N, C-alpha and C positions, 0 to 999 in steps of 0.2 A: 493351494499355495496362496491364492489371493486372499482367502479367508484368514489365513495365519498372519499375512501382512496387515490386514485390516485390524485384527486383534491387537497386534503389537502397536500400531499407530494409535489406537484408542487408549491403550494403557499409557503410552507416552504423553498423550494429551491430558489425560486425567492426572498423571503425576505432575505435569507441568503446571496445571491449574492449582494443585495443592501447594506446590512450591511458591507460586505467585501469592497465594493466600497467606502462607507463612511469612513471605517477604514483606507483605503489607503490614503484618503485625509489628514488624520491627520499627515501624515509624513511631510507635508509641513507647515512651520511656516508662519503665516500672520504677516507682519511687516508694519510699517509706518503709522498706523492709531491710533491716540490718542483716548483713551476712559476714561470715568470718573472712577477712582478707589476709590475716596472718593467724596461724594456729601452730606454734612451735611446741614440740614435746613428744618424745617417743623413745623407743629403744634405738639409740643412735649409733651404736657400734661398740668397739672395744674400749674406747676412752683412753687410749695410750698415746695420743698425739696432741701436741700443743696447738694453740691457735695458729692457723696457716701452716701447720706442720713443722714449725721451728720455734726455738726459744726466743725470749724477749731480747731486744737490743738494749745497749747501754751507752750512755754518753756522759762524760765528765765535763763540768764547766760550761754547760749549754745555756743555763738560765740562772739568774740570781733570785731564788725564791724567798730568801729571808731579807732581801733588800739591804744587805750590809756593804754594798759597793763592790763586791768581788764575787766571782763564780768559782773560786778555787775550792770552796768547801761544798759545792753543789754537785749532785749526781742525779741522772735521770735513767730510769729503767722503764722500757715501754714496748708495746706492740704498736707499730705506727698506725695512726688513723688513716683510712683510705676510703674514698667513695667508690672507685672502680674495683678494688681487690677485696674479695670476701674475707672476713675474719675467721670464719669457721675452720676447723681442722680439715685435712685433706681426705678425699674419698678414696676408696670405699670403706676404709676402716671407720670413718665417720660417714654415715649412710646418707648421701645426698639425694637418694630416691625418696626419702621421707618428706612429709609435708613441711613447708617453711624451713627447710634445713639450711638454706643459704642465708647467712646473716653477715652484717658489716659492723664496723666500728673501730675501736682502739682502746688501749689501756695504758696508764702511765702512773709511775710513782716518782715524785720529786723527793729526794733525800738530802737533808742538810747535815753536815758534820758526821756522815757515816758512809764512806764510799763502798762499803760491803752490802748496803741495803739494795735489794733487787726483788722483783716479782718472783716468788717461789713457785706458785702454781697459777697457770693460766691455761686451762684445758678442761676437758670433760672427765668427770668421775663416773665411771660406768657402774650401774647397779648399787650406788650408795643409797641406803634406805630404800632400795628396790627401784630407784630411778636414776636416770642419767642426768647429772646436773653439771652446769658450767660453774667455774669458780674464778675468783680473783683474790689471791692471798698475798699479804704484805711482806713476805720475806722472812727467812729464818736467822738472819744476822742478829747478833746480840744488840739489845737496846742500850745505846750509849747515853750518858748523862745529859749531854748538850745536843742530842740529836733531835731533829724535827722531820716530820713526815707529812706529805700532802699527796693525795691520790684521787684518781678519777678513772671511771670505766664507762664506756658507751657501747651499747649494743642496739642495732636497728636493722629493719627489713625494708627492702626497696620495692618500688612499684612493679618492676618486671617480674617479681616473684609473688605478687599478690594472688590470692585465690578468687574464685567466683567472678571472674571477669574484671577484677580490679587491676589486672595487668594491662587491659586494653581500653577500659572506659574510665571516665572521671570518678574519683572517690571523694566523698564528703562525709561530714558528721552531722547528726541531728541529736535531739535530746536523749535518744535511747542508745546512741553509740557509746562504745566503751573501749578502754585500753587496760590490759591487766597483765600482771606478772606474778608468778608464784615463787616465793622464797622458800627454800628448803632448810638446810641444817644450820646455816650461819648468816647472821647479819650483825656484825660488830666492828667497831672502830671507824665507822662512817657516820657523818653528821646528818645526811639525808639522801633520799633517792627521789628522782623526778621522772616524769614521762616526757618523751620527745616526739615531736611531729615535724615533718618537713612539708611545707606548703609551697608547691612549685619548686623553686630552687633555694628556698630559705628555710633553715631549721628554727624551731621554737622549742623552748623548755617551759614546762608547766610551773606555775607558782605552787599549785598543790603538790604535796610531797608525802612521803611516808618514811618511817624509820627514824631512829635517833641514835646518838652516840652511846655505845655500850662497850664496857671493858670489864676486866676482873675487879676493878675498883668501883665501877659504876654499873651494877647489875640491874638497876631498877627496871623491872618489867622486861628484861632482856629476852626471856624465853617466849614472851607473848608476841615478839616480832617474827617468830619463826613458824615454818610450816603453815603458811597462810597465803591467800591471794590478795593482792592489793589492786583495787579497781578504781579507775578514774572515768568519769563522764566528761569528755573533753570540753563541752560547752559550759560546764560548771566551773571551770578554772580560768584564771588569767594566764597569759603566756608572754614570755620575753624572747626577743631575738637571740639566736645562738649561732656562733660562727666557728665551728670546729675546723681545724686545718692541719695538714701534715706538717711535721711528722708526728707531733704528740700534743698539739694545742686542742685539748678537749675539756679544759677546766671551765667551771661555771660557778659564779658567785651570786646567789639569790639576793644578798644584801644590797648589791649595787645594780642588779638587773632592773629594767623598766618593764613592768608587766601591764598588760591590757587584755581586754576580751578579744577573742578571735572568732571569726566564722570561717571554718575550713571548707573550701570547695574544690581544692585540687591537691589532695593528699598524695604525696609521692614517697613518703617513708614514715615509719612509726617505730618507736623503740623506747628505751629508758636508760637512765644513767645513775651512777652512785658517785658520791663526792665525800672526800675527807678533807677538812680544812687543815692548814699547816699547824701542827701541834706535836707535843711530845708523844713518843710511842709508848704504848702500854700493851701488856699481854691481853689479847682480846677476850679469850676464854681460858679457863683453867687447863683445858685440854689442848690449847693452841698457843704457840709462841708468837706468831706474826702480830703486828700492830693493827691489822684489819683483815677481815675475812667475810666473803659473801658467797653464797651458793644459791643458784636458782635453777628451776627445772622446766618452766613453761612460760610462754608469752602468747597473748591472744589480743587481737583487735577486731572488733565488730564495727562495720561502717556501712554507709550507703554506697552502692555501686550503681552509677547512672548508666546501666546497660540497656540496650534495646529490649523491649518486652518480648519474651518468648516462653513457651511452656516449661523449658528446662535449659539451664546453661550448659550442662554436661552431656545431655542425651538429646539428639534430634528427635522431635516428636511431630506427629501428624494429627490434624483435627479429624475426629471420628464421630462427632456428635455435638450437641449443644454444650459448649464449654468443656467437652470431653476430648482427651488426647491419648494416643497410643504411641509408644516409641516406634519410629519408622523401622528399626531393625531389632533383632534380638540383642540383648545386652552383650557387649563384647567383653572379652577377657581384659582388654585395655581399660574399658570403663569400670569393670568390676574392681580392678586393682587401684584405680584412681580413688574410688570411693572407699575401698577397703583400707587404703593407707590413711585416709582422712579420719577413719573411725576407730581403727584398732590401735589403741594406745592406753597404757596405764598411767601416764603422766600428762597432766593438763592443769589448767587453772581450776583447781578443785572447787573453790568457793563459788564459781559461776554455774555449777551444776554438773551432773553426771553426763559424760559423753563417751564413756568407755564401752566399746563393742566387742563381742566375740562372735565367731562363726563356727559352725560344726565342721564344715569342709572348706578347703582353700581355693577350690576352683581350678579348672584346667582349660587349656586352649583347645576347644572343640573336641574332636575325636582322637586326640593324641594318645590316649591310653589304649585305644582299640585297633589302631592301624600302625603302619610303619612309614607313614608320610611325614614330611616336614609340616610345621604349623607356625602360626604367628598370633600375636595378641589381637589382631583384627578379627579373629574368628569368635563365635559366640562362646561365652563362658559355659562350662559344663561341669559335671561331677560335683554338684552342690545339692543340698537337700531343699525341700519345699520351704522349710523355715529359714534357711539361709537366704532364699529369694525375698521373703517378706522383710527379713532383717535388713537386707540391702536397701530395700525401698525406704525404710526408716532412716538409715544412715545417709542416703542421698538427700532426703527431705531435710534433715538437720544440717547437713553441709550447706544447703542453699537457704537456710533460715526459714524453713517451712514447718508447719505442724505435722508430726508423724501421724500416719494412719493406724498403726498397730500398737496395741498396748497389752499388758499382761494382767489387767484387771478391768472389771466392768465399769468402774468409775473413771477410767481413762486418766489415771494418775501416774502409773508406772509404765514408762515407755519400754517397748520390747527392744532391748539392746543386747542382752546376753542370753541367748537360747540354750546355752550349755554352760554349766558350772564346772570348769576344768580343775578347780582347786579341791573339789570334794569327790573322791573316787566313787562313792555310793550314788552320786548324781550324774555320772558320766552318760548314762543312757536315758536320762529323763529330759523331757521337753515341756515347755509351758503351754498353757492355753493362750490363744491369740484372739484379742478382741479388736474389732475393726471400728474405728471412729469415722463414721461415714461423712461427717461434715468437715473433716480436716482437709487442708489444702496441699498435703504432701502427696508422695507417690505411693502407688499400690499395684497389686496384680489385677488384671482385668477379671471380671467374672466370666464364667463359662459362656453365658449368653452374649456378653459384650465382645468377647473374643470371636465368637462364631459370626456375629453380624458383620464385624469389621473384616473378617477374612476374605469375604467375597468368593469368587471362583478362582481356582488355581490357574496361574499363567499357563498358556499353551506350551507344550513341548518339554515339560519338566521331566528330567531323567535322573535315575539313581546314580550316585557317585561312590567312590571308595572311601570318602570321608568328608568332614565338614569343610566349608569354604569361608572366606572372609565375608562378613555380612554386607549386603547390598551389591554383591557382584552380579546378580541376575536382575532381570526386569522386575519392577514392583508389580503387585497385583492390582486389581481394578480400583482399589481404594488407596493406592499409593504406598502400601505397606509391603515390605520385602520379607521373603522367606516365611510367610504364614503357612506355606506348605513346604515341607522338606527342611533340610539343614539340621535342625534339632527340634525335638519335642519341646513344648513350652508349658511351664506351670501356670495355673490360674487359681483364682479364689473359687474353690469347688464346694461351696456350701450355700444353701439358701438362707442361712442365718448370718449374723455378724460375729459369730464365734466359731473357732475351730480349735479343739483340744488336740494338739499335735502329739501328745503323749499317749492318747488312746485312739487316734484316727486309724481306721483299718486300711485306708487307701488314699491316694491323691491322684487326681485326674490330670493328664497331660494331653495336649492337643497339637495337631498339625503334622505329625510324622517327622521322620528324620532324613538323613542324607541318602537313605535307601528308598525314599518315597519315589514312585507310588506303591512300592511294596511295603506292607505293614509288618513291622518286625517286633511287636511287643512281646511275643512269646518266646523269643530265643536271643542268644547273645553271640556276637561275632568274636568275643574273647575266647581263648582256649580253655577257660575255666568257668564254673558256675558263677553267676552274677546276681547280686541282690540290689535291684535298681531303686528300691525305696530310699536307701541311704545315699543316693547320688548315682547318676548314670552318665556314661560317656557320650550319650546323645540327647541329654535333657538339659535345657536352659530355661530362659524366660525373657519376656519383654515387660515393660512397665506401662502403667496407665496413670492418668491424672484427671480429676474432675468429677462431677456428680455421676451417680449411678444411672446408667441408661435403662429405663423401664419400659413398660408397655409391651409392644410387640417384640421388643428385644428379649424380654424375659421368657416369652413363649416360643422363642426361636427353636427350630428343629435342628438337631445335631446331625441329621442324615447327610452323608457325604464328607463330613469333616473327620479326618483320622483321629481316633480317640483311644486312649489307653488308660485304664484304671490300674495304677501301679499299687498292688497290694503290699501291705507292710511285710508280710512273711513270704512274698513271692521269691522264687529262685529261678532264674533263667538258665536253661541248659545250653551249653555251647554247641554251635553248629559242628565244630570239629574239636573234640577234646584233646588235650595234650597230657600225656602221662608223665609221672615224675622222672622216669628213666629218659624220656626225650629231653626234658629240661637239663638233666645231668649231662647228657651228651653235648648239648649246646654250650653249657658252662665250660665243659672240658675243652671244647674247641675254641671258643671265643674269649674266654677269660683265663688264659694260661698264667701260671706263676713263674717268675724268674728267680732262680736260686741265688741268694746272696750269702756267700760264705761269711760266717762270724756275725751275721746280723741278728740272729735270734738271741734274745736275752730273757724273755719272760719265763718264769718257772713257778714252782709250787709256793715260793715265798710270797707271790703276788695274790695268792688265794687267802684273803683276810677279810674280816668284817670291815666294810668301808667306813663305818662310824666309830665302832669301839675297838680301835687298835692303837697301840702305844705310839707307833711311828707317826700316825696321823695327828695325834695329840701334840707330839713334839713339833711337827711341822707348823701347826697352828700357833704354838707359842713363839716359835722363831719368826714366823710371818708377822705376828702382832708386835714383836719386839723391833723388827726392822722398821715398821711403820712409826713406832714411837720414837725411834732414833731419828728418823727423817724429820719428824715434827718437833724434835728437840725436847721430848719428854724425858728421855733417858740419855745418859752419856755413852760414849763409845766403850768405856770399860764395863758399864752395866750390860750393854748389848753383848759384848764378848762373853761375859759370864753366863748369860741366858743361852747363848749359842753353845757353850761348852756343856752346860747342864742338860741340854736337849740334843746332844749329838746322837745321830742315828748310826748304829753299828751295822753298816752295809757290808756284808760279806761279798767278796768278789763273785761275779756271775760267771757262768761257764758258757761262753758263746757257742752257738750252733748254727747250722745252715737253715735259713728261713726263706720260704718262698714269698715274694712280694708280687702283687698283681701287676702284670705288665703295663696295664693302663688303669686310669681311674674307671670306676664302674659307670658304664654308659646308661642312659635312661632306659634304653631298650631292654637291657638285661635286668635293671632294677625292677621294672614293671612286671617282667616275666616271673621273677622269683617272688615278688610281692603278691602277684595275683594267685600263685599257687599257695603261698603261705596263709593268705587270708581265708582260704578254704580248708586250712589244716591247723586252726587254733591260734594263729598269730594275728596281731593287730598293730596298727601304726598311728602315730600322731599326725605327721605330715604325709601327704601323698607323694611328694617328690616332683621336681620340675625337669623339663628338658633344658639343661644348661642354665644360662643366666636369664631365663624367661622373665623373672620379676624385676630385673634391672632395666632401666630405660625403656619401659613399655610404650612410651609415647612414640618411640622410633619404629615400632612394629617390625623388628627384625624377624627373619624366618629362622626357625630352630630345627635342628636335626635330631632324630631319635638316637643317634650315636654320640651326641654331646653328653658330657658327664651329668649324672643326676645331681641336683642341688636342692636347696630348700628342704632339707631333712634335718632332724635333730640328731644328736649323738645317740640318743636312746633308739631312734629309728634305725640308725646304722648298725647297732649291735644286735637288735632284734632280727634285722635282715641277715646278718652274719650267722646267727643261730639257725634261721630258716634254711640258708644255703647249706649249712653243715648237715642238716637233716636230709635235704634233697640228695646230697652227695655221699650219704652214709658215714658221716663223720660225727664225732662227739661234740656237743655244744661247748662253747667257751664261757658262756655267761649264765649265771644262775641267780635265783632269788633266795637261795638258802645255803647254809653252810654244809648241808648233807649232799649237795649236788643232785637233788631229786627233782627240782623244779626249774627247768631252763627258763630264762627270761624270754617270754613270748608276747607279752602285752606292753607295748611301749607306753611310757608315762605320757598322759595327755595334757599335763600342766603346761601353760604358756605364760611367760613373763608379761608379754604385751597385752594379753587378754584378761589379766587378773585385775580385779578391782582393788587397787592399792591405796585407797584413801586412808586406810588405817595402818599402813605400813606393810612390810613383807610378811608372807604367811609363815606360820610355824610348821616345821616338818613333822611328819607323823610320830616320830619318836621324841619330840621335844615338849611333851605335855608337862613335865615337872621342872622345866627350866625357869630361871629367874624372870625372863621376859614374859613367859606365859602367866606366871603368878602376878607380876606387876601390872600387865595390861589387861588381865582377865580374859584372855582369848584362848580359844581351843586350837589344837593343831589342825592343819588342813590335810586330810587324808590323801588327797590327790597331788600334793605338792612335791613328793619325793618317794623314792623307792630304794631299797638296798639291793645292790648288785655285787655278786661275788665273781671275780674273774679267775678262771682256771687257766693259768699260763702254760700248764703242761698238756693241755688238750691238743688233739690233732685237728680240731675244728677250725673253721674260718673265723678270723678275728681282725680287729683293728691293730695295726702295728703301733708299738710304743714309739715315743719321739726318738729315743736313742737308737731303736732298731731302724727307723726310717732314715736317720742320719748316717747309718753305716754304709748305705748304698753309695757307690762312686758316681758322682754327678758330673764329673769332667770339669773342664775349664769354665769358670764363671763368665769369662769374657765371651763365650759362645752361646750364652743363654738365649739370645734373640734367634738363634738358629734351631735350638732344641726345644724351645718352649713358647707358648702363647702368653705374651706379657703386654703391658700397656702400649708399647711402641709398635706392635704388629697385629694386635687382636681386633682392631676396629671396635673396641669397647664391648666385646661379647665373647662368650665361650665358643669353642670349636669342637668338632668331632674328636674323640680321644685317639691318640696314636697317629696324628697326622703331621706332627713335626718330626725332626730327627730324634732318634732315641738318645738317652744319656749313655755314657760310657758303659754303664752296667747293663744296658739293654732295656731299661725302664723308660717309660714315656711320661712327660708332663710332671716330673717331680718338682719343678721350679716354676710351673706355670699352669695355665688353664683355670683350675680351681684349687683352693686349699682343701685339706682332707681331715676329717675327724680321725683322731687317734686315741690311744689309751695313755693318759697322763697319770702315771702312778705316783707323782709327787703332789698332786692337787686333788682335793676332795670335790667330786663332781656335783654334789647334790645341793649345795647352798644356793638359794635363789639370788643372794646378794653377791655371789662370787662370779666374776667374769674372767677369772685368771686361768681357766682350763686351756692347756696348750693345744693348738691345732697344728697338724703336720703340714709341711709344705714350705717352700722357700720363695714362693711367688704365685701370682694368679693373673688372670687376663687383664685386670685394670691397672696394675702397678708395674713400674719399672724397677730394676734392682736397686736404684738409688733412692727409692721412696723412703720417707722418714719412718722410723720404727724404733721400738725398744731394743736394747742391746742383747737381751738374754733369749728372746724368742721372736718369732716372726709375727704371730697373731694368737690372741687368746679370746675366749668367749665363754658364755654360760652354756653348758651342754644341752639344755632344753630349748635353746634358741635354734632358729634356722635362718640361713643366709643364702643369697643368690650366688655366692661365690665359695660355698663350702659343700663338698661332696664326700666321697670315701674311696679308699683303696683297700682291698682285702689282703690278708696275709695268712699263712698257714705253714705248719711243719711239712 
């Protein structure tokens, strides 16, 4: 007993000394390295909500813009300028979990002699040219002969939301600092655009500008303004004071402004503005009626953050040698998601260089796939591949403005960012060679020898547990590092050279044991199915290193006593206790009952059509295009009605039948059970699935239950899962890859919008080789970007309910939604176990809350990457209240290959 106490005290003293050493380092300020403080641009949501979730305001007679002595002929349309209230649309339709998602500002149009003039579009366009862009459009009212229009828009980001410590420490600019904005499809009808900086409490506008007035009558170089990044070095421009004020005073006149050089040492906001001088309206483009239009998709600012010097801003690290550091803990799921969100995006300021990342696996919270316990983002990330771990190291390095350690070429020119090419089906299984740039100052995996030397002896009294725990819960080892023994196995750099070809490697070494330590478990699986650990394992994670390679006696260190597992590429772990298909079927029958809804069934043989080459789909496309043209003023109401009549769909009345709807949304526990069986029987998935709203608000580290609805799956994953469930239960599949019903859809499409390198635009679908765009752009179809799926509505198999089928269920009184469903007012900003509120009148649970649900939208083609209009079932979810702003015709739409933290599924069957 005395010996154990002495060991504990020694460990505490050593840990304390390490902490003191780290604390002493913070006295030194790190300078001269620019980091991203703002980096806006990502798949931000459905794009169907205006700024602040409401339309623009309008005021008549507020100001005399033409200076004629009266305000009777003046009208103002505006979104009010506000410092405290964000301008961005409302969450979660607009994804506030994304980096730099919260923005501020205001927009205004001053109209003279036309009271009908108003802002026509001030919101996000989802997936336009494969990006989510914000817009500012000058109204669809007719241009009157004596009309004048003046307009301004201001967008900026505030210090509390700066990245890389900019929210806590002083921010300044040096000669290398930059501010950039990426313009996408439109920049017309404006006279100039400028950058904006707030120093302390004072705003400034740059003398430097970009853009010029463009309209249908003045096209000079108009196209050259578009699809490019505009960059300013702040110290190279002069600046003028700027005093925006509520409700709409955001105008700026460079002709009268007083410009001077500035040294910015206390930056509290950065942004940009566009301005249109008072002038006669013209049609801005031949395809657009408004007098002005701008669309932009990304904004970035790189600056100096005067933060205390430390090995990493995002990951606590411990000195483990001369200039060498190891992360104190295994990388947590929370840290993984922070970096993942910073890196996984297909829209950014392209001309500043490639920063688009992809990962093979999405990561999980510890052992959540292998046990029935609750888990939280504070646990180590698991279920990732070795190459995901090294890719993470690069993403963190670039986030913090450091040189990445890993490249895809021996000349160190091509940074490892995309270890998987999801757009090309033939390359889904290929992985690149990884070249280690040993003099880079970025993050990396420790070598085997470095890891072993740093591990020291295992803390006394370590015992096996039933699953992973939050990192750092136990006492650190003798070197101040936690969980070097137990919790999860850890990836390392397991080669004596500076190159690893991950496409041909036969094994990867992992060290330290897992949550069953001191028992060594590398030869078996606690899952009820065979497990292939090389592609990611429920008890394998990693920690990161930084600094020069530790040589000498470190290299010669003996591995004796360190738990070691060589994970072979082709190894298959046998389950300790296998589960037969019949056992799963019994569980499904008991825990996933169907509730019969009379008259709800509508799908039938007519729905079994070629999803691409069918007449109804062609007609719907024409009608949709015509509706957009009518909105933009390209065609008249009479022309639209004619197109509508010419493309009328002869929908014969359907014969309703009784359909069984899942009593609850599919919980994660059932999802992983079916998925585990199916992956050993010819099925594969894109996303792994999460326990409830795991990926939302990860900084809060909520605990999540296995019985919360599965989320973060694509529509493709959902229908593959339905087919697998049908096979388990002896039913016919509902989804096929062919018109002959011979090939059930088993391999989910791996394409992802946010991991696609979109610098050349959206990909061509596999069947679009002979299209006009293919010929014009000279590009080939991307074989992995789409797949044909035939829906057999007459099958008895499990499937997703159509929207009309979902709506047939009796949901009861809308006034009682807070009693029957988890919504914004009662959910505490997270999902909850399924079936834990009162059931609806029909006996179904969570039809208007908890999560939204993928369905079968037979009116919308699912496969276009630029289409975000696929209808999602459900009338509410955990984040929103019933009065949340939304479109009139549907609750939520999205692109079916996307995954969200608030979209799951509910099954249906005859």
